[in-house]
N, C-alpha and C positions, 0 to 999 in steps of 0.2 A: 740797542731793546726794539722789537719788533712791535708794530702797529698792526691792527687788525681793520682792513678795509669794510665798510658796511657794505654788502653786496646786495643788499634790496634798493640803495641810493642809486646805485648804477643802471638799474634795469628801466625806473621810468624814464632817464636820459635817454638811453637806446629807443625806447619805445618812440619818445619822441623828435629824435634824431630819423627815423623812419619813416614815422609819420608824417615829417615836412619833405623827405625825399619823396613819398609817393604824391604829395599835394603839388609839389615843382613838376613833378612829369605829367600830370592830370590836366595843368594850365600849360603845359606848353605843349601836348599833343589836343587836337580838336578832338570830341568824342565824334562816335559814329552817328550818334542821334541828329548831332546838329547838320550831318550830311542825307540825314534822310528827307527833309523839306521838299517838297514836289515841286515842281516849276509851274508857271501859270498856263492855265488851258489856252488863254489866246493872250498873242503880244500886238501893239501896234508901235509903230516908229516913231507917232508923232506928227505935228506941223512939219518938222523938216526932212523927214521921212517918211511920205505918204505907205511905204511896204506894210501888211500887216499877217500875222501869221498865225497857224494853230498847230497845238503840240502836236507831235507823232509818237515820242516817248522821248526817256533821259537816262544817262547813263552814268555812274557815280565815277569821279577822276579824282587820284589820289597823286601829288607829284610830292616826290623826296628829296629834298636839300640836302646835302651834308658836306663833312670834311673829317679827316682822319688825321691829324697830327699825336699822333701818339694813344689819341684818346678818340675814341669815335663822337661826333657829336652831330646831330640831325633832324629836320622840322619837317614835318608831315603837313601839308595841307589837302584836305579833302572838300569837295563840294560836287554838285549836279552841276551837268552840261545838257540841256535839252534840246533837242532834234525838232526842229520848226520849218514846217513848210509855210514859206511867205511869199505871199499875194502881193504885186504890184502893176504900175500899167505895163510892164514888157512880161510880165509871164508868172512861172511860179517856178522857184529854186528852193535848194534845202538849205538852211543854215542852222549852225551849232551855236546855242547863246547860253552864256553861264547865268545860272537860277539863283545866285545869290547878291549880283551886281547887273545882271541884267547886259553883259558886255558880248560882242561876238568873240566866239574861243574858236579859232584858226588849228590847234594842234589837235592831230588824230591818231 
């Protein structure tokens, strides 16, 4: 004897799975809005580093890390890097600094 499946019961389950997948993707990738925060207009090295600097501009950097083993998996990190004119006892230099943790950025 054939039994009839309730097609209305399968629809909410499919929507729940789609919502869970979209939520997982949104949590895994940082939003573009998170990368839009501006860098500080002025930075100082503190007591151990007497250099101080003024912001000349900034750029958005995106790093893509991934692997492919039959299924592609990847993570994208997006952040701002500020370009600062730094001044100390030896003169002026240009330094690139990450704006989220204020560490020097040496990849160009």
